[in-house]
C-alpha positions as CSV (number, residue, x, y, z in Angstrom):
1,X,58.1,113.9,-2.6
2,X,59.2,110.0,-3.3
3,X,58.3,107.9,0.0
4,X,59.8,104.9,0.2
5,X,58.5,101.8,1.9
6,X,59.8,101.0,5.1
7,X,59.5,98.0,7.7
8,X,57.1,98.6,10.6
9,X,57.7,97.5,14.0
10,X,55.9,94.3,13.3
11,X,57.8,93.7,10.1
12,X,55.3,94.4,7.5
13,X,55.8,97.1,4.7
14,X,54.2,100.3,4.4
15,X,54.7,103.9,3.5
16,X,54.6,106.9,5.4
17,X,51.6,108.2,3.8
18,X,49.6,104.9,4.5
19,X,50.6,105.2,8.3
20,X,49.5,108.7,8.5
21,X,46.4,108.0,6.8
22,X,45.5,105.0,9.0
23,X,46.5,106.1,12.3
24,X,43.6,107.9,13.9
25,X,45.0,111.4,14.7
26,X,48.0,111.6,12.5
27,X,51.0,113.6,13.7
28,X,49.2,113.8,16.9
29,X,48.7,110.4,17.2
30,X,52.5,109.7,16.7
31,X,53.6,112.0,19.1
32,X,51.4,110.6,21.7
33,X,52.6,106.8,20.5
34,X,56.1,108.0,21.0
35,X,55.8,109.3,24.5
36,X,53.9,106.2,25.7
37,X,56.5,103.7,23.8
38,X,59.4,106.0,25.6
39,X,57.6,105.1,28.9
40,X,57.2,101.5,28.3
41,X,60.5,100.9,26.4
42,X,61.4,97.3,26.1
43,X,57.9,96.0,26.8
44,X,57.0,92.7,25.6
45,X,53.1,92.0,24.9
46,X,51.6,91.9,28.5
47,X,49.0,89.8,29.5
48,X,45.4,91.9,28.4
49,X,43.2,92.4,31.3
50,X,40.2,94.7,32.0
51,X,41.5,97.4,34.2
52,X,38.6,99.5,35.3
53,X,35.7,97.1,36.8
54,X,36.2,94.4,39.4
55,X,37.8,91.1,38.8
56,X,37.7,87.8,39.8
57,X,40.3,87.0,42.3
58,X,42.4,83.8,41.9
59,X,40.5,81.9,44.7
60,X,37.9,82.9,47.5
61,X,39.4,86.2,49.2
62,X,39.1,86.5,52.9
63,X,39.5,90.5,52.4
64,X,37.7,92.7,49.7
65,X,40.0,95.8,50.7
66,X,42.8,97.0,52.3
67,X,43.4,99.9,54.7
68,X,47.2,100.4,55.6
69,X,47.9,102.7,58.7
70,X,51.5,103.8,58.1
71,X,53.5,105.2,60.9
72,X,56.6,106.8,59.0
73,X,60.1,106.7,60.6
74,X,59.8,103.4,62.5
75,X,57.9,102.8,65.4
76,X,59.6,100.9,68.7
77,X,58.0,97.6,68.6
78,X,59.9,97.3,72.1
79,X,58.0,100.3,73.5
80,X,54.5,99.1,71.9
81,X,53.8,95.4,71.1
82,X,57.0,93.2,71.9
83,X,57.4,93.7,75.7
84,X,61.1,92.3,76.8
85,X,61.6,91.6,80.5
86,X,65.3,90.9,79.9
87,X,65.5,94.7,78.5
88,X,64.1,95.9,81.8
89,X,66.2,93.3,84.0
90,X,69.8,94.6,81.9
91,X,69.0,98.2,81.4
92,X,72.5,100.0,80.9
93,X,74.3,97.1,80.8
94,X,76.3,96.2,77.2
95,X,74.5,93.9,74.5
96,X,74.9,90.4,75.0
97,X,74.9,89.5,71.5
98,X,76.6,90.4,68.1
99,X,75.5,93.8,66.6
100,X,74.8,93.7,62.8
101,X,78.2,94.1,60.8
102,X,76.8,97.2,59.1
103,X,75.1,99.8,61.6
104,X,73.3,103.0,60.4
105,X,74.8,104.7,63.6
106,X,77.0,103.7,66.2
107,X,75.1,102.2,69.5
108,X,75.4,102.2,73.4
109,X,73.9,100.1,75.8
110,X,70.7,98.3,76.6
111,X,67.8,100.7,77.2
112,X,64.8,99.6,78.8
113,X,61.4,100.8,77.7
114,X,60.0,104.0,79.6
115,X,56.6,102.3,79.6
116,X,54.7,99.5,81.2
117,X,53.0,96.5,79.3
118,X,49.6,95.2,80.6
119,X,47.5,92.5,79.4
120,X,44.1,93.0,77.6
121,X,41.1,91.5,76.5
122,X,40.2,87.6,76.8
123,X,43.6,86.8,74.9
124,X,45.8,88.6,77.0
125,X,48.2,90.0,74.8
126,X,50.2,92.6,76.1
127,X,50.2,96.3,75.2
128,X,52.1,99.1,75.8
129,X,50.7,102.2,77.9
130,X,51.4,104.2,74.9
131,X,48.3,102.8,73.2
132,X,45.5,102.6,75.8
133,X,42.7,103.0,73.3
134,X,43.8,100.3,70.8
135,X,44.7,97.9,73.8
136,X,40.8,97.6,73.7
137,X,40.7,96.1,70.6
138,X,43.5,93.7,71.2
139,X,41.2,90.7,70.7
140,X,40.9,91.8,67.0
141,X,44.6,92.3,66.4
142,X,46.9,89.6,64.9
143,X,50.3,91.1,66.1
144,X,52.9,90.1,63.7
145,X,56.4,90.4,65.8
146,X,59.0,88.6,63.6
147,X,59.1,90.9,60.5
148,X,62.4,91.9,59.2
149,X,64.2,93.7,56.1
150,X,67.6,94.4,54.8
151,X,67.7,98.0,54.7
152,X,68.5,100.2,57.3
153,X,68.0,103.7,55.9
154,X,64.5,105.2,55.5
155,X,64.1,105.7,51.8
156,X,65.0,102.1,51.0
157,X,63.4,100.8,53.8
158,X,60.0,102.6,52.5
159,X,60.5,101.3,48.9
160,X,61.0,97.8,50.0
161,X,57.9,98.0,52.4
162,X,55.7,99.6,49.5
163,X,56.9,97.8,46.3
164,X,59.5,95.0,47.4
165,X,62.3,96.6,46.1
166,X,64.7,98.6,47.5
167,X,67.1,99.2,44.5
168,X,64.7,99.5,41.5
169,X,61.5,101.3,40.6
170,X,58.7,99.0,40.7
171,X,54.8,99.2,41.1
172,X,53.8,99.6,44.7
173,X,51.8,97.0,46.9
174,X,48.7,99.2,46.2
175,X,49.3,99.1,42.3
176,X,49.3,95.4,42.4
177,X,46.2,94.9,44.0
178,X,44.4,97.2,41.7
179,X,45.9,95.3,38.8
180,X,44.8,92.2,40.1
181,X,41.4,92.9,41.4
182,X,40.3,96.3,40.0
183,X,37.8,98.7,41.3
184,X,34.4,98.4,42.7
185,X,33.6,102.0,41.8
186,X,34.2,103.5,38.5
187,X,33.9,106.9,39.7
188,X,36.6,106.5,42.2
189,X,40.4,105.3,42.1
190,X,40.9,101.9,43.3
191,X,44.0,103.1,45.4
192,X,44.0,106.0,47.1
193,X,46.9,107.5,49.6
194,X,45.9,110.2,52.0
195,X,48.6,112.7,53.2
196,X,51.5,110.5,51.7
197,X,55.0,111.7,52.3
198,X,57.1,113.0,49.6
199,X,60.2,112.2,51.2
200,X,62.0,108.6,51.0
201,X,60.9,107.6,47.7
202,X,58.1,109.8,47.4
203,X,55.7,109.1,44.5
204,X,57.3,105.8,43.8
205,X,55.8,104.5,46.9
206,X,52.4,104.5,45.4
207,X,53.1,104.6,41.8
208,X,52.5,102.2,39.2
209,X,55.9,101.8,37.4
210,X,55.5,99.7,34.4
211,X,51.9,98.7,35.4
212,X,49.1,100.6,33.2
213,X,48.6,104.3,34.4
214,X,45.3,103.4,36.0
215,X,46.8,101.2,38.5
216,X,48.9,104.2,40.2
217,X,47.6,105.6,43.8
218,X,46.0,108.8,43.9
219,X,47.5,110.8,46.3
220,X,45.4,113.4,48.5
221,X,47.2,116.0,49.8
222,X,50.8,115.2,51.1
223,X,52.2,114.7,54.8
224,X,53.1,118.8,54.8
225,X,49.4,119.9,54.7
226,X,46.9,119.4,57.5
227,X,44.2,116.8,56.6
228,X,41.3,119.4,56.5
229,X,43.2,121.0,53.6
230,X,44.2,117.7,51.9
231,X,42.4,117.4,48.3
232,X,43.3,115.9,44.8
233,X,45.3,118.7,42.9
234,X,43.2,120.2,39.9
235,X,40.3,118.1,40.8
236,X,38.1,121.0,39.2
237,X,38.7,122.4,35.7
238,X,38.1,126.2,35.9
239,X,38.3,126.7,32.3
240,X,36.2,124.1,31.0
241,X,33.0,122.6,32.0
242,X,31.9,119.1,32.5
243,X,29.9,118.9,29.3
244,X,32.8,120.1,26.8
245,X,35.3,117.9,28.9
246,X,32.9,114.6,28.1
247,X,33.1,115.6,24.2
248,X,36.8,115.7,24.3
249,X,37.2,112.5,26.2
250,X,34.7,110.7,23.5
251,X,36.5,112.3,20.9
252,X,39.9,111.0,22.3
253,X,38.7,107.6,22.7
254,X,37.2,107.3,18.9
255,X,40.5,108.6,17.4
256,X,42.0,105.8,19.5
257,X,39.6,103.1,19.1
258,X,40.7,101.9,15.9
259,X,44.4,101.4,17.3
260,X,43.2,99.7,20.2
261,X,41.1,97.3,18.0
262,X,43.9,96.2,15.8
263,X,46.5,96.0,18.5
264,X,47.2,92.7,19.9
265,X,47.6,94.6,23.5
266,X,48.4,98.3,24.1
267,X,47.8,98.5,27.9
268,X,49.7,101.5,28.2
269,X,47.7,103.2,25.9
270,X,44.6,101.6,27.4
271,X,45.7,102.4,31.1
272,X,46.2,106.1,29.6
273,X,42.9,106.7,28.3
274,X,41.0,105.0,31.4
275,X,43.2,107.4,34.1
276,X,41.6,110.4,31.6
277,X,38.3,108.8,31.9
278,X,38.6,108.2,35.8
279,X,39.7,112.1,36.2
280,X,36.7,113.0,34.5
281,X,34.5,111.1,37.0
282,X,36.5,111.5,39.9
283,X,35.4,115.3,39.7
284,X,32.1,114.8,41.0
285,X,32.7,111.8,43.4
286,X,35.8,112.8,44.8
287,X,34.7,115.9,46.7
288,X,31.5,114.2,48.1
289,X,33.6,111.5,49.9
290,X,36.0,114.0,51.3
291,X,33.4,116.1,52.9
292,X,32.7,115.1,56.5
293,X,29.9,117.2,57.3
294,X,27.2,114.8,57.1
295,X,28.9,112.7,59.7
296,X,27.3,112.7,63.1
297,X,28.9,114.6,66.2
298,X,29.3,111.2,67.8
299,X,31.3,109.7,64.9
300,X,33.5,112.9,64.9
301,X,34.1,112.0,68.6
302,X,34.7,108.6,68.2
303,X,37.9,109.4,65.7
304,X,39.0,112.2,67.9
305,X,38.3,114.8,65.5
306,X,36.9,117.2,68.2
307,X,40.5,117.2,69.9
308,X,43.1,119.1,68.3
309,X,45.5,116.6,69.4
310,X,44.0,113.6,67.3
311,X,41.9,115.8,64.9
312,X,44.5,115.5,61.9
313,X,45.0,111.6,62.1
314,X,41.3,111.3,63.1
315,X,40.0,113.1,59.6
316,X,42.4,111.0,57.7
317,X,41.2,107.7,59.1
318,X,37.4,108.9,58.8
319,X,37.8,109.8,55.0
320,X,39.6,106.2,54.8
321,X,36.2,104.5,56.1
322,X,34.6,106.6,53.5
323,X,36.5,105.3,50.7
324,X,36.3,102.1,51.5
325,X,32.7,101.8,51.9
326,X,32.3,103.2,48.5
327,X,34.2,100.7,46.9
328,X,38.1,101.7,46.9
329,X,40.2,98.8,47.2
330,X,43.1,100.0,48.6
331,X,43.6,103.2,50.9
332,X,46.6,104.0,52.9
333,X,46.8,106.3,55.6
334,X,50.4,108.1,56.8
335,X,51.3,109.9,60.0
336,X,54.1,111.7,59.6
337,X,55.4,115.4,60.1
338,X,58.5,117.1,59.4
339,X,59.4,117.5,63.1
340,X,59.3,114.4,64.8
341,X,57.7,111.4,62.8
342,X,58.2,108.1,64.6
343,X,62.3,108.4,64.1
344,X,63.3,109.0,67.8
345,X,67.1,108.7,67.6
346,X,66.9,110.9,70.8
347,X,64.1,112.3,73.2
348,X,62.1,108.7,72.6
349,X,60.0,109.3,75.6
350,X,58.7,112.8,74.3
351,X,58.7,111.5,70.4
352,X,57.0,108.3,71.0
353,X,54.6,109.8,73.4
354,X,53.5,112.6,70.9
355,X,52.8,110.4,68.3
356,X,50.6,107.8,69.8
357,X,48.8,110.3,71.4
358,X,48.0,111.7,68.0
359,X,47.0,108.2,66.4
360,X,45.7,105.9,69.5
361,X,42.2,107.2,69.7
362,X,41.5,107.6,66.0
363,X,42.9,104.2,65.4
364,X,40.8,102.7,68.1
365,X,37.8,104.8,66.7
366,X,38.2,103.4,63.1
367,X,38.2,99.9,64.3
368,X,35.1,100.5,66.3
369,X,33.6,102.0,63.2
370,X,34.5,99.5,60.9
371,X,33.2,97.0,63.1
372,X,30.2,98.1,63.8
373,X,29.2,98.8,60.1
374,X,30.1,95.0,59.3
375,X,33.1,96.1,57.4
376,X,36.0,94.7,59.5
377,X,35.4,90.9,58.5
378,X,36.5,91.7,54.9
379,X,38.8,94.7,55.4
380,X,42.2,94.2,55.9
381,X,44.0,96.5,58.6
382,X,47.5,96.8,58.3
383,X,49.3,98.8,60.6
384,X,53.2,99.3,61.1
385,X,56.7,101.4,59.6
386,X,59.3,100.8,57.3
387,X,61.6,99.0,60.8
388,X,61.7,99.2,64.1
389,X,64.1,100.4,66.7
390,X,67.2,98.7,68.6
391,X,66.8,97.6,72.0
392,X,70.0,99.5,72.6
393,X,70.5,103.2,73.0
394,X,72.0,105.3,70.0
395,X,75.6,106.4,71.5
396,X,75.4,109.3,73.4
397,X,71.7,109.8,73.2
398,X,68.3,108.7,75.0
399,X,67.1,107.5,71.7
400,X,66.9,104.2,70.0
401,X,68.6,103.5,66.0
402,X,66.8,102.1,63.2
403,X,66.5,98.3,63.3
404,X,65.4,95.9,60.0
405,X,66.3,93.1,61.8
406,X,63.1,92.5,63.8
407,X,60.3,94.4,64.5
408,X,56.6,94.4,65.0
409,X,53.5,95.2,62.9
410,X,49.8,94.1,63.1
411,X,46.8,93.1,61.2
412,X,43.2,93.2,61.8
413,X,40.0,92.2,60.3
414,X,40.1,90.4,56.7
415,X,40.4,86.7,57.8
416,X,43.2,86.8,60.1
417,X,43.3,85.6,63.9
418,X,42.3,88.2,66.2
419,X,44.2,88.1,69.8
420,X,46.9,86.1,68.1
421,X,50.9,87.0,68.2
422,X,52.9,85.7,65.5
423,X,56.5,84.9,65.7
424,X,59.2,86.5,68.0
425,X,62.4,88.3,68.1
426,X,65.2,87.3,70.4
427,X,65.1,87.8,74.2
428,X,66.3,91.8,73.7
429,X,64.2,92.5,70.4
430,X,67.2,93.1,68.1
431,X,66.5,89.8,65.8
432,X,63.7,88.2,64.4
433,X,63.7,84.9,65.6
434,X,61.0,82.7,65.6
435,X,58.5,82.2,62.3
436,X,60.8,85.1,61.0
437,X,58.6,87.1,58.3
438,X,60.3,89.0,55.5
439,X,58.8,91.6,54.0
440,X,58.3,89.4,50.9
441,X,56.3,87.2,53.1
442,X,54.3,90.0,54.5
443,X,53.3,90.8,50.7
444,X,52.5,87.7,49.8
445,X,50.4,87.1,53.0
446,X,48.4,90.1,52.2
447,X,48.0,89.3,48.5
448,X,47.0,85.7,49.7
449,X,44.1,87.2,52.0
450,X,42.8,89.4,49.1
451,X,42.4,86.0,46.9
452,X,45.7,86.7,44.7
453,X,48.5,84.0,44.2
454,X,51.7,85.8,44.6
455,X,53.5,83.6,42.2
456,X,50.5,84.1,39.5
457,X,50.2,87.8,39.7
458,X,52.3,88.7,37.5
459,X,53.2,91.3,34.6
460,X,55.3,90.6,31.5
461,X,57.8,93.6,31.1
462,X,61.4,93.8,29.4
463,X,61.1,90.5,28.5
464,X,60.5,88.9,32.2
465,X,57.4,88.2,34.2
466,X,57.7,90.7,37.2
467,X,55.7,90.1,40.4
468,X,55.5,92.2,43.7
469,X,57.4,89.1,45.8
470,X,60.4,88.9,42.8
471,X,61.3,85.4,43.5
472,X,60.8,85.1,47.1
473,X,57.7,85.2,49.6
474,X,55.5,82.7,51.8
475,X,52.3,82.7,52.8
476,X,52.3,83.0,56.5
477,X,49.2,80.7,56.6
478,X,49.2,80.4,60.5
479,X,47.7,83.8,61.4
480,X,44.8,83.0,58.8
481,X,41.6,82.4,60.6
């Protein structure tokens, strides 16, 4: 057979026989490389970075780790942490302001909150009756009352909140944090998501997109499963023991070592190999973290695990604490179910009452536990949903429509001011008005608290530098303690 020279991608001349001889695994390697090239097509040389162990931040961090308590569906800010006296006064009247040009659904008149607000703590910040236990921690909360986005639909809003884009597949917030800071425990993922929703973006909400594979979030169960049954899929190999798996991974590493040494940068292959290694190490570490049997009875009660109403979310929060204290960098806990969620287009009172009763005690217990263990100071806790609700009723119902134009989230610990309210919506709670905080600003601020400059945390892909905040984002420095 006459093998003619051909140009390699780098421009050098070679032969097919030379290529096969020099590649570590022959045709098998070609297949793997083709797969990886397909996944990273049009990728330029990214910055070479160590992907497994902890990395130095850009500047001293206020927070070492983050937990996101995600309330899927959109909790109503005017019924939880943003009281509006004028809404009570003008209940039932037509809204005295212009509605957005694009509405998710037809809207009716103003609808006051069914719940009273009371001042709490030394700060005197008001909290709704929906959260009597969280209210006891109000002096640790930094309440962000001026969030706003652009997408009124769940799918787009979830993706915007989690990835910074509601139009394209982009790396998630947790993946960017992992890429920038690595992990402090090589036996556990740097990014874990507990009982995530599979709807409205699904895996893209915790995916790594074009970042290396080991930056992707590791899902534990999903929102359709009770937390007690939530596990990592295929965590155990029933056919092959740990010893043989170790030998296989060592062989795989050796087969690709020459390629990795001779390549200027091959983070795609490197990330894939590291994800294989992590999967092996997780087999012994992950089940131990998820095993709550060695927690005290008092701790279980603190999280509400002794109560069927709070048991499910309490388990998720307790697992989150165990992951955080064992070096996991980013943990997400999702409150969602297929029946109610926080999406009360109707039956506002029944739906929000149910949801708040399921999460109020576990969240308060979680904050107490972090504080007692000295973890709250350098752990950033973030609470909220993909948008808020309108101060008007949805036409023909006793519920509220989606509202991305002004809503509330809160932070605690991790270097933020406690007992502090930042920003404001208008007098009725429809539009962010004072110190407006776009989702890009939220992301920039989170990264800043983690010691990362959102403008410097970039990845070269498809000919341009990408970042979580794209070309926007400002740090809300006023909330930093």
